C-alpha positions as CSV (number, residue, x, y, z in Angstrom):
1,M,155.4,126.7,-207.4
2,R,157.5,125.2,-210.3
3,S,161.0,125.1,-210.5
4,G,162.8,128.1,-212.0
5,A,159.4,129.6,-211.9
6,R,159.2,133.5,-211.0
7,V,156.4,135.4,-209.4
8,A,155.4,139.2,-210.1
9,V,153.0,141.2,-208.3
10,I,150.9,143.7,-210.8
11,G,148.0,145.5,-209.3
12,G,147.1,142.8,-206.8
13,V,147.2,140.2,-209.3
14,F,149.9,137.6,-209.0
15,V,151.5,136.3,-212.6
16,V,153.9,133.3,-212.6
17,V,156.2,133.1,-215.2
18,A,157.8,129.5,-216.3
19,G,159.7,128.8,-219.4
20,G,157.8,131.9,-221.4
21,V,154.3,131.2,-220.5
22,A,152.6,133.2,-217.8
23,Y,149.7,132.0,-215.4
24,G,148.1,134.7,-213.1
25,G,147.2,133.7,-209.5
26,Y,145.0,135.4,-207.2
27,N,146.7,135.6,-203.7
28,L,149.2,132.7,-204.6
29,W,150.8,134.2,-200.9
30,Q,148.1,132.5,-199.1
31,G,149.7,128.9,-200.8
32,I,149.1,125.6,-199.6
33,G,148.4,125.0,-195.7
34,G,146.9,128.9,-195.6
35,S,145.0,129.7,-192.4
36,S,142.4,127.3,-192.6
37,G,144.6,124.3,-193.0
38,V,143.6,123.3,-196.2
39,G,146.8,122.5,-197.3
40,I,147.7,118.8,-199.3
41,S,149.2,117.4,-196.7
42,A,146.8,116.5,-193.6
43,G,149.4,116.2,-190.6
44,A,148.4,115.1,-187.1
45,E,145.5,117.6,-187.2
46,E,142.1,116.0,-185.9
47,K,139.5,114.9,-189.2
48,R,137.0,117.5,-189.3
49,T,133.0,116.8,-189.6
50,G,130.4,118.7,-190.4
51,P,129.7,121.6,-192.8
52,V,132.4,123.2,-194.0
53,T,132.7,127.0,-192.5
54,R,133.3,129.9,-194.8
55,D,136.7,130.7,-193.9
56,E,137.2,126.6,-195.4
57,V,135.4,127.6,-198.4
58,T,137.1,131.0,-199.1
59,D,141.0,129.4,-198.6
60,A,139.9,126.0,-200.3
61,A,138.3,127.5,-203.2
62,Q,141.3,130.7,-203.4
63,E,143.7,127.6,-203.1
64,F,142.5,125.7,-206.1
65,L,142.4,128.7,-207.9
66,A,145.6,129.8,-207.4
67,A,147.2,126.4,-208.2
68,W,145.3,125.9,-211.3
69,A,146.1,130.0,-212.3
70,A,149.8,129.0,-211.7
71,G,149.8,125.8,-214.2
72,E,150.0,123.5,-211.3
73,S,147.7,120.5,-212.3
74,D,149.1,118.1,-209.9
75,K,148.6,120.3,-207.1
76,A,145.3,121.9,-208.2
77,G,143.9,118.0,-208.8
78,Q,144.9,117.1,-204.8
79,L,142.6,120.1,-203.8
80,T,139.6,118.3,-205.5
81,N,138.1,115.4,-204.1
82,N,139.0,113.5,-207.6
83,P,142.5,114.1,-208.2
84,V,143.0,111.7,-210.8
85,D,140.1,113.5,-213.0
86,A,141.0,116.5,-212.4
87,G,144.4,117.0,-212.9
88,P,144.5,115.8,-216.3
89,V,141.5,118.7,-216.9
90,V,143.8,121.5,-215.9
91,A,146.4,120.3,-217.4
92,D,144.7,120.8,-220.9
93,F,143.6,124.1,-219.5
94,G,147.1,125.2,-220.6
95,V,148.1,122.7,-223.3
96,S,145.0,122.2,-225.4
97,A,143.5,125.3,-224.8
98,K,146.4,127.0,-225.2
99,V,146.0,129.2,-222.6
100,T,149.4,131.3,-221.7
101,K,148.3,133.5,-219.0
102,A,145.1,133.2,-217.1
103,E,144.0,135.8,-214.3
104,I,141.3,133.7,-212.1
105,T,139.3,135.9,-209.7
106,P,137.2,134.6,-206.9
107,G,133.6,136.2,-205.8
108,T,131.6,136.7,-203.0
109,P,130.8,132.4,-201.6
110,V,126.9,131.7,-201.6
111,G,127.0,129.4,-198.9
112,P,130.0,126.7,-200.0
113,T,129.4,127.7,-203.8
114,V,131.9,130.2,-204.8
115,P,131.8,132.2,-208.1
116,F,134.8,133.4,-210.3
117,T,136.2,135.4,-213.3
118,V,138.8,133.8,-215.7
119,K,140.2,136.1,-218.1
120,A,142.6,134.3,-220.2
121,T,145.3,135.1,-223.0
122,V,144.9,132.1,-225.4
123,T,147.9,132.2,-228.0
124,H,147.7,130.0,-231.3
125,E,150.7,130.0,-233.8
126,G,152.1,133.3,-232.0
127,R,148.6,135.5,-232.4
128,S,147.4,135.9,-228.7
129,T,144.0,136.6,-227.6
130,P,141.4,137.5,-224.7
131,W,139.0,134.9,-223.4
132,T,137.3,135.9,-221.0
133,Y,134.2,133.6,-219.0
134,A,132.6,133.3,-215.7
135,S,132.1,129.7,-213.8
136,E,132.2,128.3,-210.1
137,L,133.1,126.2,-207.6
138,T,131.7,124.1,-204.6
139,V,133.8,122.9,-201.6
140,V,133.0,119.9,-199.7
141,R,134.3,117.9,-197.1
142,G,136.2,114.9,-198.0
143,L,135.0,112.1,-196.8
144,S,138.5,110.2,-195.5
145,T,140.3,112.9,-194.7
146,G,137.7,115.5,-193.5
147,R,139.5,118.3,-195.6
148,P,137.8,121.0,-197.3
149,L,138.1,120.3,-201.0
150,V,136.6,121.4,-204.7
151,D,134.3,119.3,-205.3
152,W,135.4,118.2,-208.5
153,K,133.3,118.3,-212.1
154,P,134.6,119.4,-215.4
155,A,132.6,122.3,-215.7
156,V,134.2,123.8,-212.8
157,I,136.9,124.6,-215.4
158,H,134.3,126.1,-217.7
159,P,130.6,125.4,-217.3
160,K,130.1,123.9,-220.8
161,L,132.5,121.3,-220.1
162,T,131.4,117.7,-219.2
163,Q,133.1,114.4,-218.5
164,G,134.7,112.9,-221.2
165,A,135.1,116.4,-223.4
166,T,137.9,118.5,-223.7
167,L,138.9,122.1,-224.3
168,R,140.8,122.9,-227.5
169,T,141.8,125.6,-229.2
170,G,143.3,125.9,-233.1
171,A,142.0,126.0,-236.4
172,A,138.4,125.2,-236.4
173,K,137.2,122.0,-237.3
174,S,135.1,123.0,-240.0
175,G,134.7,126.4,-241.9
176,E,132.1,129.3,-241.0
177,I,128.5,129.8,-242.5
178,M,126.2,132.2,-242.1
179,A,122.8,130.7,-242.2
180,V,119.9,132.7,-243.2
181,D,116.2,132.3,-243.2
182,R,113.9,131.5,-246.4
183,E,114.2,135.4,-246.8
184,G,117.5,135.6,-246.6
185,V,117.6,137.3,-242.7
186,E,120.9,136.1,-240.8
187,L,120.2,133.2,-238.4
188,T,122.3,133.4,-235.2
189,P,122.4,131.7,-231.8
190,R,122.3,134.7,-229.9
191,K,119.0,135.8,-231.6
192,Y,117.7,132.5,-231.6
193,P,119.1,130.7,-229.2
194,S,117.4,127.1,-229.4
195,L,118.8,127.5,-233.4
196,G,122.5,127.3,-231.7
197,P,123.2,123.5,-231.5
198,I,121.1,122.8,-235.0
199,L,123.7,125.8,-236.6
200,A,126.6,124.2,-234.9
201,Q,125.5,120.9,-236.5
202,L,124.8,122.3,-240.1
203,R,128.0,124.2,-239.7
204,E,129.9,121.0,-239.2
205,K,127.8,119.5,-242.6
206,Y,127.8,122.3,-244.8
207,A,130.6,124.7,-244.5
208,A,132.8,123.2,-247.0
209,R,129.5,122.9,-249.3
210,T,128.9,126.5,-249.0
211,G,133.0,127.4,-249.3
212,G,133.1,128.7,-245.2
213,L,136.7,128.8,-244.6
214,P,138.0,127.8,-241.0
215,G,138.8,130.5,-238.1
216,V,140.9,129.8,-235.2
217,E,138.4,129.0,-232.3
218,T,138.4,127.7,-229.0
219,W,136.0,124.8,-228.1
220,I,134.8,122.0,-226.5
221,E,135.7,119.0,-228.3
222,S,132.6,116.5,-227.2
223,G,134.7,113.2,-227.5
224,T,130.9,111.5,-228.0
225,E,129.9,110.9,-231.7
226,G,127.0,112.5,-233.2
227,V,127.6,115.2,-230.3
228,P,128.5,118.4,-231.8
229,N,131.8,120.5,-230.9
230,I,130.7,123.6,-229.0
231,T,132.3,126.6,-229.7
232,L,133.2,129.1,-227.0
233,A,135.1,131.7,-228.5
234,T,136.5,132.9,-231.7
235,H,139.5,134.5,-232.0
236,V,140.2,134.8,-235.5
237,K,137.5,134.4,-238.0
238,G,137.1,132.7,-241.0
239,R,135.0,133.5,-244.4
240,P,131.4,132.2,-243.7
241,G,129.4,130.4,-246.8
242,R,125.9,131.3,-247.0
243,L,123.6,128.7,-245.7
244,E,120.0,129.0,-246.9
245,T,117.7,127.2,-244.6
246,T,113.9,126.8,-244.4
247,I,113.2,128.6,-240.9
248,D,111.0,131.8,-241.3
249,A,112.6,134.5,-238.8
250,Q,109.5,135.7,-237.8
251,A,107.6,132.1,-237.1
252,Q,111.0,131.4,-235.2
253,A,111.0,134.4,-233.2
254,A,107.4,133.4,-231.8
255,A,108.4,130.1,-231.1
256,E,111.3,131.0,-229.3
257,R,109.0,133.6,-227.0
258,S,105.9,131.5,-226.5
259,V,107.7,128.3,-225.4
260,K,109.7,130.6,-222.7
261,E,106.5,131.2,-221.5
262,F,106.1,127.9,-219.7
263,G,108.3,125.0,-218.1
264,E,110.5,122.7,-220.1
265,G,108.9,122.3,-223.5
266,S,109.5,122.6,-227.4
267,V,107.8,123.3,-230.4
268,V,108.4,122.5,-234.1
269,A,106.1,124.3,-237.3
270,V,106.3,122.7,-240.6
271,K,104.7,123.6,-244.4
272,P,102.5,120.7,-245.1
273,S,102.8,121.1,-248.7
274,T,106.4,120.8,-248.7
275,G,107.6,119.5,-245.3
276,E,110.0,122.6,-244.8
277,I,110.6,123.5,-241.3
278,R,109.7,126.8,-240.6
279,A,110.3,127.0,-236.6
280,V,112.0,124.8,-233.6
281,A,112.2,125.8,-230.3
282,N,113.1,124.6,-227.1
283,N,112.7,125.6,-223.6
284,P,115.6,125.6,-222.2
285,A,117.0,126.6,-225.2
286,G,121.0,125.7,-226.6
287,G,121.2,122.5,-225.2
288,F,119.4,119.2,-225.9
289,N,117.4,119.5,-228.8
290,A,114.2,117.9,-227.7
291,A,112.2,119.2,-230.6
292,F,114.2,117.1,-232.9
293,E,115.3,114.3,-230.8
294,G,112.6,113.7,-228.0
295,K,111.4,110.7,-227.5
296,Q,107.9,110.6,-225.4
297,A,104.4,109.5,-225.6
298,P,102.3,112.0,-227.3
299,G,98.6,111.1,-225.9
300,S,95.8,111.7,-227.9
301,T,97.3,113.4,-230.8
302,L,98.3,110.2,-232.2
303,K,94.4,109.6,-232.2
304,I,94.8,111.5,-235.9
305,V,96.9,108.4,-236.7
306,T,94.3,106.1,-235.3
307,A,91.3,107.9,-237.0
308,A,93.3,107.9,-240.5
309,L,93.0,104.0,-239.6
310,L,90.0,103.5,-238.8
311,L,88.4,105.5,-242.1
312,E,90.9,103.6,-244.4
313,K,89.4,100.2,-242.8
314,G,85.8,101.4,-243.3
315,L,85.2,100.9,-239.6
316,V,84.0,104.6,-238.8
317,S,82.9,107.9,-240.9
318,A,83.6,111.3,-239.6
319,D,79.7,112.0,-239.3
320,E,78.3,108.3,-238.4
321,V,77.5,107.3,-235.1
322,A,80.3,105.9,-233.5
323,P,79.6,105.2,-229.7
324,C,81.3,106.7,-226.7
325,P,81.1,104.7,-223.7
326,A,82.6,105.6,-220.2
327,G,85.0,102.6,-220.2
328,A,86.4,100.4,-223.0
329,R,88.0,96.8,-222.3
330,Y,90.7,94.8,-224.1
331,Y,92.0,91.7,-223.1
332,T,93.1,92.0,-219.3
333,R,93.4,96.3,-219.4
334,T,90.0,98.7,-219.2
335,F,90.5,102.3,-220.7
336,H,88.4,105.0,-219.4
337,N,87.8,108.9,-220.6
338,L,88.9,111.8,-218.5
339,D,86.7,111.8,-215.6
340,H,85.2,108.8,-216.7
341,F,83.0,111.4,-219.3
342,A,80.8,109.6,-221.6
343,L,79.4,110.8,-224.8
344,G,77.2,108.2,-225.8
345,D,76.1,107.3,-229.1
346,V,77.2,110.4,-231.2
347,P,79.3,110.9,-234.5
348,F,82.8,109.8,-234.6
349,K,83.8,113.4,-235.3
350,Q,82.6,114.6,-232.0
351,S,84.4,111.9,-230.2
352,F,87.2,112.9,-232.0
353,A,86.9,116.4,-231.4
354,E,86.2,116.3,-227.7
355,S,88.8,113.6,-227.5
356,C,87.3,110.4,-226.4
357,N,89.3,107.8,-225.7
358,T,86.8,104.8,-225.5
359,A,85.5,105.4,-228.7
360,F,89.1,104.7,-230.6
361,I,90.0,101.7,-228.3
362,K,86.7,100.0,-228.7
363,W,87.5,99.4,-232.3
364,I,90.8,97.5,-232.4
365,D,89.0,94.0,-232.2
366,E,87.4,94.7,-235.4
367,V,91.0,96.2,-236.8
368,G,92.0,92.5,-236.3
369,D,95.5,93.1,-236.4
370,D,97.5,94.1,-232.8
371,S,100.2,95.8,-235.2
372,A,98.1,97.9,-238.0
373,L,98.5,101.1,-236.2
374,G,102.3,101.0,-236.3
375,K,102.2,100.3,-240.3
376,E,99.6,103.1,-240.7
377,A,101.7,105.3,-239.0
378,Q,104.8,104.0,-241.2
379,D,102.8,103.8,-244.4
380,V,100.6,106.8,-244.5
381,F,102.8,109.3,-242.1
382,G,106.1,108.5,-242.7
383,I,107.2,107.6,-239.3
384,G,110.1,105.6,-238.5
385,L,111.3,106.1,-242.4
386,D,114.5,107.6,-241.6
387,W,113.8,111.2,-242.2
388,K,116.9,113.1,-243.7
389,T,116.3,116.2,-242.5
390,G,119.8,118.1,-242.4
391,V,120.7,117.4,-238.9
392,T,120.0,114.7,-236.3
393,S,116.6,114.0,-235.4
394,F,114.3,111.1,-234.5
395,D,111.5,110.3,-236.8
396,G,109.3,108.6,-234.6
397,S,108.0,105.0,-233.5
398,V,105.0,102.7,-233.0
399,P,106.2,99.6,-232.5
400,A,104.6,96.5,-232.7
401,E,102.6,95.5,-229.6
402,T,99.7,93.0,-228.9
403,Q,96.5,93.0,-226.7
404,G,96.2,95.9,-223.9
405,E,99.9,97.5,-224.9
406,A,98.1,97.7,-228.5
407,A,95.4,99.3,-227.3
408,A,97.3,102.0,-225.4
409,Q,98.9,103.2,-228.6
410,Y,95.4,103.9,-230.2
411,I,95.1,106.8,-227.8
412,G,99.3,107.9,-228.1
413,Q,100.0,105.9,-224.6
414,G,102.7,102.8,-224.0
415,T,105.1,102.6,-226.1
416,V,104.8,105.1,-228.7
417,Q,107.5,107.8,-229.1
418,M,107.2,111.0,-230.3
419,N,108.6,114.4,-230.5
420,A,107.0,117.4,-231.5
421,L,108.4,117.2,-235.4
422,N,106.8,114.1,-235.5
423,I,103.4,115.0,-234.2
424,A,103.7,118.8,-236.6
425,S,104.4,115.8,-239.8
426,I,101.5,113.9,-238.7
427,T,99.3,116.8,-238.7
428,A,101.1,118.2,-241.9
429,T,100.3,114.9,-243.7
430,A,96.5,114.8,-242.1
431,K,96.5,118.4,-243.6
432,T,97.0,117.5,-247.2
433,G,96.5,113.9,-247.4
434,T,100.3,113.1,-248.7
435,F,103.8,113.1,-246.3
436,Q,106.3,115.4,-247.3
437,Q,109.4,114.7,-245.2
438,P,110.4,117.3,-243.3
439,Y,113.7,119.4,-243.7
440,L,116.1,122.0,-243.0
441,V,118.2,122.8,-245.7
442,P,116.9,121.6,-249.8
443,S,118.2,118.0,-250.4
444,E,120.6,119.2,-253.2
445,L,123.2,120.8,-251.4
446,D,124.0,117.5,-250.4
447,G,122.2,114.9,-252.7
448,R,120.4,113.2,-249.8
449,T,117.1,111.2,-250.7
450,F,114.0,112.2,-248.6
451,A,112.0,109.8,-247.1
452,K,108.6,108.9,-248.8
453,A,105.6,107.4,-247.3
454,A,104.1,104.0,-249.4
455,R,100.9,105.8,-250.0
456,S,98.8,108.5,-249.3
457,L,95.0,108.7,-248.0
458,S,92.4,109.3,-250.2
459,P,90.6,112.0,-250.9
460,S,87.3,111.1,-249.1
461,V,89.8,110.0,-245.8
462,S,92.2,113.0,-246.0
463,S,88.6,115.2,-246.5
464,Q,86.9,113.7,-243.1
465,L,90.0,113.8,-241.1
466,R,90.6,117.7,-241.9
467,A,86.9,117.4,-240.9
468,M,87.6,115.9,-237.7
469,M,90.4,118.3,-236.9
470,R,88.1,121.5,-237.7
471,A,85.9,120.1,-235.1
472,A,88.2,120.1,-233.0
473,A,89.7,123.8,-233.2
474,T,86.1,125.2,-233.2
475,G,82.6,124.5,-231.4
476,E,83.1,122.1,-228.4
477,G,86.3,120.9,-229.7
478,T,89.1,120.5,-226.7
479,G,91.3,123.1,-229.0
480,A,88.6,125.7,-229.9
481,E,89.9,127.9,-226.7
482,A,93.6,127.6,-228.0
483,M,92.6,128.2,-232.1
484,A,90.2,131.2,-231.2
485,S,92.9,133.6,-231.8
486,V,94.2,131.6,-235.3
487,G,92.8,132.6,-238.1
488,G,92.2,131.2,-241.7
489,V,91.4,127.2,-242.4
490,K,92.2,125.6,-239.3
491,G,92.8,122.1,-237.1
492,A,93.7,121.1,-234.5
493,K,94.1,118.0,-231.9
494,T,94.8,118.2,-228.0
495,G,97.0,115.5,-226.1
496,S,97.9,114.6,-222.5
497,A,100.2,111.9,-221.5
498,E,101.8,110.6,-218.3
499,V,105.4,109.3,-218.1
500,D,107.0,107.6,-215.7
501,G,104.3,108.3,-212.8
502,Q,104.2,112.3,-213.0
503,A,101.7,114.2,-210.6
504,T,100.6,116.5,-213.7
505,S,100.5,115.2,-217.5
506,N,102.7,116.6,-219.9
507,S,100.7,119.0,-222.7
508,W,100.3,118.1,-225.9
509,F,98.6,120.5,-228.9
510,T,99.1,120.1,-232.4
511,G,97.2,122.2,-235.2
512,Y,97.2,123.8,-238.9
513,S,96.5,127.2,-239.9
514,D,96.4,127.2,-244.1
515,D,99.8,126.4,-245.1
516,L,101.3,125.9,-241.5
517,A,101.6,123.1,-239.2
518,A,102.8,123.3,-235.5
519,A,103.1,121.0,-232.7
520,A,104.6,121.6,-229.1
521,V,104.8,119.6,-226.0
522,V,105.1,121.2,-222.4
523,Q,106.4,119.0,-219.5
524,S,103.7,118.3,-216.7
525,G,101.7,121.4,-218.6
526,G,98.4,119.6,-217.9
527,H,95.6,118.9,-220.5
528,G,96.5,119.6,-224.3
529,G,95.2,123.2,-224.6
530,D,96.6,124.6,-221.0
531,A,99.9,125.3,-221.8
532,A,100.8,123.5,-225.7
533,G,97.8,125.1,-227.2
534,K,99.1,128.6,-226.2
535,V,102.3,128.0,-227.7
536,V,101.0,126.4,-230.9
537,A,98.6,129.1,-231.3
538,S,101.3,131.9,-231.1
539,V,104.1,130.5,-233.8
540,L,100.7,129.8,-236.2
541,R,99.8,133.2,-236.1
542,A,103.1,134.4,-236.3
543,G,103.5,132.2,-239.6
């Protein structure tokens, strides 16, 4: 314990007072060198091996939490398996986060893991407020000493704290906002968890423009450019500025619900006639915004772009015969359809509706330019044009390739990289014939310039493309089952893509109904209609 510190017992919780700053500690009397021999000095005790015992877990956790609560950062660090990194982070809890008192209460261990609750007092400019949260730690045996030690990671101090990030308390970096949907409904991370990271970015970028004033907060400062800070607690509220977004609360709620029904996945909905983003949801929610920032092969959903290319080149038309053989070869690579099916000589619209790979790949020789697909994606569908959505987003990529890799791109495989936002936008462009850059907040707010595609689809090509997507959403189309419950003028395209040798393919699906387009991906969800199709249909019905 630090020189000059006083100890008092208050209701079974020991409070350490030093220099006018109080820290609470659980069971400080056990201290260093308790019954398990966990103390800093190993002495001549024989090095222990094997899994840590329950007593060792209890005592190691207790001693670390006591040192942390007492503000003894060096001592707490020495009770971990990485004292060099741990000590400064523990110190920041008092210095940067401005915690002036902490009562840390461990729960019942589960194996080597001990949950605990932190009841802290944060003081900024003479004003103190409470802050309570839960975290956990794990005890491991030290590799060199055999001592039971806390397995160090920043998340021990707070579950959202990561390597390189810092806990801070003070005047917020930006003012407050009250984000609302297109009808004026307030959007909060609590009600719409997937919007959490998006609202944080919108706050940083637009609070000042909306007249929002900062409050006093405790936050995690990421320390990484482009990664927003995470607000953990608001101690004194600022004055929020009103920020109008393009989100539709009803569609957003449906997106949040539907994406939770499956494993990891994301969904986006946009209004084709304007590019307004109506919904965005991820599972898990509140972390990485995969819906906007993900980068994966989208499978056969990219056939929308390939079909547009072939139609514009005059190589196919929706109702003319375009053979669908069981296999197709380009240079050294051979491509097959699912389960090696073949449709024979059928209209190109049917090959699109039933997702025949070979009916697309067999035309690459006649296109005569292996980079043509990437040009089509950019010039017509706006892919890769540096979208200014209002938050961080990836605008898709179809890089120039040759030979077999170029052929793989025709069916959305290989080096093509997309996310749900990109595919929803591609579908919106197919619906109207003209690319409208997706956005969350109007450009007038900050004067940013939206991306513009070089050209629109001709009325003939646009009409044929819609007819093909309608065929995929009805009758024998691969998207018919998923879209059966969706009314209005509709179209769809299914997709599946294997990434990094996974056993079950990712499920991709995109569709539109009237003036709403949506796209979803479910990781390891199987065929397009199996999982992602249900997510898209749910959002389209709500919209």
